[in-house]
C-alpha positions as CSV (number, residue, x, y, z in Angstrom):
1,I,75.6,87.8,85.4
2,E,74.8,85.9,82.1
3,A,74.1,88.7,80.2
4,M,77.4,90.7,81.6
5,A,79.0,87.6,80.8
6,S,78.1,87.8,77.2
7,G,79.2,91.3,76.8
8,T,75.2,92.5,76.7
9,P,75.1,96.0,78.1
10,I,72.9,96.1,81.3
11,V,70.2,98.6,82.2
12,A,69.0,97.4,85.6
13,S,66.6,98.5,88.6
14,D,68.7,101.2,90.9
15,L,68.3,98.3,93.8
16,P,71.4,97.6,96.3
17,A,71.4,93.9,95.0
18,F,71.7,94.8,91.3
19,R,74.7,97.6,92.3
20,E,76.3,95.0,94.0
21,V,76.5,92.5,91.4
22,A,76.9,95.0,88.3
23,G,78.9,98.3,90.1
24,D,79.4,100.7,87.6
25,H,79.1,98.6,84.7
26,A,75.2,99.0,84.0
27,L,72.9,101.7,83.4
28,Y,70.6,102.1,86.3
29,V,67.0,103.6,86.6
30,R,64.4,104.0,89.1
31,P,62.3,100.4,89.2
32,H,59.1,101.7,88.3
33,D,60.1,104.6,86.0
34,H,58.8,103.1,82.7
35,V,59.9,106.4,80.9
36,A,63.8,106.0,82.3
37,W,63.9,102.6,81.2
38,A,63.0,103.3,77.7
39,E,65.2,106.2,77.5
40,S,68.3,104.4,79.0
41,A,67.6,101.3,76.3
42,I,67.3,103.7,73.6
43,R,70.5,105.7,74.3
44,L,72.4,102.3,74.6
45,L,70.9,101.5,70.9
46,H,71.9,105.0,69.6
47,D,75.5,105.1,71.4
48,A,77.5,102.2,70.1
49,P,80.7,103.3,71.6
50,R,78.7,103.4,75.4
51,R,77.0,100.0,74.1
52,D,80.3,98.6,73.6
53,A,82.4,100.2,76.7
54,V,79.4,99.0,79.1
55,G,79.4,95.3,77.4
56,R,83.0,95.0,77.8
57,A,83.4,96.1,81.5
58,G,80.2,93.8,82.3
59,R,82.2,90.9,80.7
60,V,85.1,91.5,82.9
61,A,82.9,92.0,86.0
62,A,81.1,88.6,85.5
63,L,84.5,87.1,86.1
64,E,84.2,87.4,89.6
65,Y,80.9,85.2,89.5
66,A,82.7,82.5,87.4
67,W,82.4,79.0,89.1
68,P,86.1,78.7,89.7
69,R,86.4,82.2,91.6
70,V,83.0,81.2,93.4
71,I,84.7,77.8,94.7
72,E,88.1,79.7,95.6
73,R,86.1,81.8,97.9
74,V,83.8,79.0,99.3
75,V,86.7,77.2,100.1
76,A,88.4,79.9,101.8
77,V,85.4,80.4,104.0
78,Y,85.2,77.0,105.1
79,E,89.0,76.8,106.0
80,R,88.8,80.3,107.9
81,V,85.8,78.7,109.8
82,I,87.9,75.2,110.5
83,A,90.8,77.2,111.6
84,E,88.9,79.5,113.9
85,A,87.1,76.3,115.3
86,R,90.5,74.7,115.9
87,G,91.9,77.5,117.7
88,R,88.9,78.0,120.1
89,G,89.0,74.4,120.9
90,R,91.2,73.4,123.7
91,R,93.0,70.2,124.1
92,R,92.4,67.6,126.4
93,R,94.0,64.2,127.0
94,G,91.7,61.4,126.0
95,G,92.0,57.7,127.2
96,S,93.9,56.1,124.6
97,G,96.7,58.7,125.1
98,S,95.6,60.8,121.9
99,Y,94.3,64.3,122.2
100,R,91.0,65.6,121.3
101,A,89.4,69.1,120.6
102,V,87.0,70.1,123.0
103,P,84.7,73.3,122.6
104,S,85.8,75.8,125.2
């Protein structure tokens, strides 16, 4: 993510976790294929337009992982969980005339 955020083009192992983060904004190679790793790096070194395009696209994709965006998603999860918990609880009258949520 740091490399993407700085506009550095990515060559990554073709693994689900890397594809999830980098999406279409990286070149992927088989994890243990040293020749493919070298060829991909050399290809980027010699193809400035492709290198620049991959770098720019990565920078945009990295914005999804910026702290303000991450915080928004985490807060949304907490809000959803709290709302669901409140929806599942039934209301029961307490001794002081107040109501409190009781798990169903």
